[in-house]
C-alpha positions, 0 to 999 in steps of 0.5 A: 771508337774505330770499331764502332765507326767502321761497324756502324755500331754504338760506343761510349765516350767516358770522362772518368774525372767528371764521371760523364758518359756519352753514347755515340751512334755512327750514322747509318745508311737508311732513311730514318737515320738520315732524317734523324741526323738532319733534325739534330739539335745544337746545344750548349752545356756550360762552355761545351757546344755539341749536337744531340738527337731530337726528342722525337727521333730518340723516341723512334730510336728507342722503339727500334731498339725495343722491337726485338727485346721489348725491354721494360727499361726502353719502353719506360724511356719511351713512355717518359719521352712521350709525356713531353712536348713532341711532334706527334705527326712526325713520330706517328709517320716514322712509327708507321713507316718502320712498322713499330705500331705494336712496340709503341702500343706496348710503351703506352701501356 
């Protein structure tokens, strides 16, 4: 956890008894991550309150991760997320700002 926070890299928290894995992403110092953090959603899961990333920001993050690898899994994740109700204007704005048009086109194939 400490290495992830200091290095601003992702890490996992795992509850072994409940077999629950949570992906944690420390806040980075860029415009997209600031917007992503500002748009986070508060949710309650049973008796547990937390915040999660919005669907739109998850799409953009997965596109960023897939930019280098063109991972079929990540592109499939994006395809599935695009099938839901999303703010297309927001997603398309960030896709253009981050130069992700080609990755998004691959995800839509």
